[in-house]
C-alpha positions as CSV (number, residue, x, y, z in Angstrom):
1,M,84.8,177.6,54.6
2,S,81.3,179.2,54.3
3,N,79.1,182.0,55.5
4,E,75.6,180.9,56.6
5,N,72.8,182.6,58.5
6,G,75.0,185.3,59.9
7,H,77.8,182.9,60.9
8,Q,81.1,182.1,59.3
9,W,82.3,178.5,59.4
10,Y,86.0,177.5,59.5
11,V,87.7,174.1,59.5
12,I,90.9,173.4,61.4
13,N,92.7,170.2,60.5
14,E,94.3,169.4,63.8
15,R,94.1,166.3,66.0
16,N,95.5,168.0,69.1
17,T,92.7,169.9,70.7
18,S,95.0,172.3,72.6
19,V,96.7,173.4,69.4
20,A,93.3,173.9,67.7
21,D,92.1,175.9,70.7
22,K,95.2,178.1,70.4
23,M,94.6,178.7,66.7
24,I,91.0,179.8,67.4
25,K,92.1,182.2,70.2
26,E,94.8,183.7,68.0
27,M,92.4,184.2,65.0
28,V,89.8,186.0,67.1
29,D,92.3,187.9,69.2
30,Q,93.7,189.4,65.9
31,K,90.4,191.2,65.4
32,G,90.6,192.9,68.8
33,W,88.6,190.4,70.9
34,I,89.9,189.4,74.3
35,F,89.5,185.8,75.3
36,K,87.7,185.3,78.6
37,Q,87.0,181.6,79.1
38,K,86.3,178.3,77.4
39,D,83.3,176.2,78.5
40,S,82.9,172.8,76.8
41,N,82.7,173.6,73.1
42,G,82.3,177.4,73.5
43,F,84.9,180.1,73.6
44,F,83.9,183.4,75.1
45,F,85.5,186.7,74.1
46,E,84.8,190.4,74.9
47,R,85.5,193.7,73.1
48,H,84.3,197.2,74.0
49,G,81.6,195.8,76.3
50,E,80.3,193.3,73.6
51,N,80.4,189.5,74.0
52,L,81.3,187.0,71.3
53,I,80.7,183.3,71.5
54,V,82.6,180.9,69.2
55,A,81.3,177.4,69.0
56,T,83.3,174.3,68.0
57,Q,82.5,170.8,66.9
58,K,85.1,168.0,66.7
59,W,84.7,165.7,63.7
60,T,86.4,162.4,63.0
61,G,89.3,163.2,65.5
62,D,91.2,165.2,62.9
63,Y,88.9,168.2,62.2
64,V,87.5,171.0,64.3
65,F,84.6,172.9,62.8
66,V,84.4,176.5,64.1
67,K,81.3,178.7,64.0
68,I,81.8,182.4,64.5
69,P,79.3,185.3,64.2
70,A,80.0,187.0,60.9
71,N,80.4,190.4,62.5
72,F,83.4,189.4,64.5
73,N,85.6,191.0,61.8
74,E,84.0,194.5,62.3
């Protein structure tokens, strides 16, 4: 969706939270990050001793906004 202040924003059009969660995990896992845990609206991943936190916001029941540090692709 956009790149702002060192973070990438994505939008998932999914009412079912568990399906949206699975999509987020798969997207980040594809870049070599290993999912560790979910806490409220945050997903915690690890790769090569580094940590990555992915934040989410649910909007209008149909959309999940996902904020990921831009360097997660590296």
